[in-house]
C-alpha positions as CSV (number, residue, x, y, z in Angstrom):
1,M,17.2,-7.4,-8.8
2,K,14.6,-6.9,-11.5
3,K,13.5,-10.5,-11.1
4,N,12.6,-9.8,-7.4
5,I,10.7,-6.6,-8.4
6,L,8.8,-8.5,-11.1
7,A,8.0,-11.3,-8.7
8,I,6.6,-8.8,-6.2
9,I,4.6,-7.0,-8.9
10,S,3.2,-10.4,-10.1
11,F,2.2,-11.3,-6.5
12,T,0.6,-8.0,-5.9
13,L,-1.3,-8.1,-9.2
14,I,-2.6,-11.5,-8.4
15,I,-3.9,-10.2,-5.1
16,C,-5.5,-7.2,-6.8
17,L,-7.0,-9.3,-9.6
18,S,-8.4,-11.9,-7.2
19,V,-10.0,-9.2,-5.0
20,T,-11.4,-7.6,-8.2
21,A,-12.6,-10.9,-9.6
22,F,-14.3,-11.7,-6.3
23,A,-16.2,-8.5,-6.4
24,S,-16.5,-7.9,-10.2
25,G,-20.2,-7.5,-10.5
26,K,-21.1,-4.0,-11.2
27,T,-17.9,-2.1,-11.9
28,P,-16.4,-3.4,-15.1
29,V,-14.9,0.0,-16.0
30,V,-13.0,0.0,-12.7
31,N,-11.8,-3.5,-13.3
32,K,-10.6,-2.6,-16.8
33,R,-8.8,0.5,-15.7
34,Q,-7.1,-1.3,-12.8
35,Q,-5.9,-4.0,-15.3
36,E,-4.6,-1.3,-17.7
37,Q,-2.8,0.5,-14.9
38,S,-1.2,-2.7,-13.7
39,E,0.1,-3.3,-17.2
40,R,1.5,0.2,-17.2
41,I,3.3,-0.5,-14.0
42,K,4.7,-3.8,-15.3
43,Q,5.9,-2.0,-18.5
44,G,7.5,0.7,-16.4
45,V,9.5,-1.8,-14.4
46,R,10.6,-3.7,-17.4
47,S,11.8,-0.6,-19.2
48,G,13.4,0.8,-16.0
49,E,11.2,3.9,-15.9
50,L,10.0,3.0,-12.5
51,N,12.4,2.4,-9.6
52,R,11.6,0.3,-6.6
53,R,10.0,3.0,-4.5
54,E,7.8,4.3,-7.3
55,T,6.7,0.7,-8.1
56,A,5.8,0.1,-4.4
57,V,3.7,3.2,-4.2
58,A,1.9,2.5,-7.5
59,L,1.2,-1.1,-6.4
60,S,-0.1,0.1,-3.0
61,N,-2.4,2.5,-4.8
62,Q,-3.8,-0.4,-6.8
63,V,-4.3,-2.5,-3.7
64,K,-6.1,0.5,-2.0
65,I,-8.4,0.9,-5.0
66,A,-9.2,-2.9,-5.0
67,R,-10.1,-2.7,-1.3
68,M,-12.3,0.4,-1.9
69,E,-14.1,-1.4,-4.7
70,K,-14.6,-4.5,-2.5
71,R,-16.1,-2.3,0.3
72,A,-18.3,-0.4,-2.2
73,K,-19.7,-3.7,-3.4
74,A,-20.1,-5.3,0.1
75,D,-23.7,-4.2,0.4
76,G,-24.6,-5.3,-3.2
77,V,-24.9,-1.8,-4.6
78,V,-22.3,0.7,-5.8
79,T,-23.8,4.1,-5.1
80,T,-23.1,7.1,-7.3
81,R,-20.9,8.6,-4.5
82,E,-18.8,5.4,-4.2
83,S,-18.5,5.3,-8.0
84,I,-17.3,8.9,-8.1
85,K,-14.8,8.2,-5.3
86,L,-13.4,5.1,-7.1
87,N,-13.1,7.0,-10.3
88,R,-11.2,9.9,-8.5
89,E,-8.8,7.4,-6.9
90,L,-8.2,5.7,-10.3
91,N,-7.5,9.1,-11.9
92,N,-5.0,9.9,-9.1
93,A,-3.3,6.6,-9.4
94,S,-3.1,7.0,-13.2
95,D,-1.5,10.5,-12.7
96,H,0.9,9.1,-10.2
97,I,2.0,6.4,-12.6
98,Y,2.5,8.9,-15.4
99,R,4.5,11.3,-13.3
100,A,6.7,8.5,-11.9
101,K,7.4,7.2,-15.4
102,H,8.3,10.6,-16.8
103,D,10.5,12.0,-14.0
């Protein structure tokens, strides 16, 4: 059971990181935070703090943020508004991970 969850997490993280690597020009802070959050999710699965549903929600948040980042970089410039929105979503995802791990 845990092997299946870890396989799904690994696959999703590969997708997130490939999207992030593709568009990793002007948002190194976003990339670093996403990588740290992905590590927190993996650690939560390993320790049993995150169940299947919580893990799925956390991973879908990471994919959503990666897509937002890709869209923000599509025109070659990440505006201040886009940067603020990305940061807000990263904060929300981080809060979600924390709450899920401590419930």
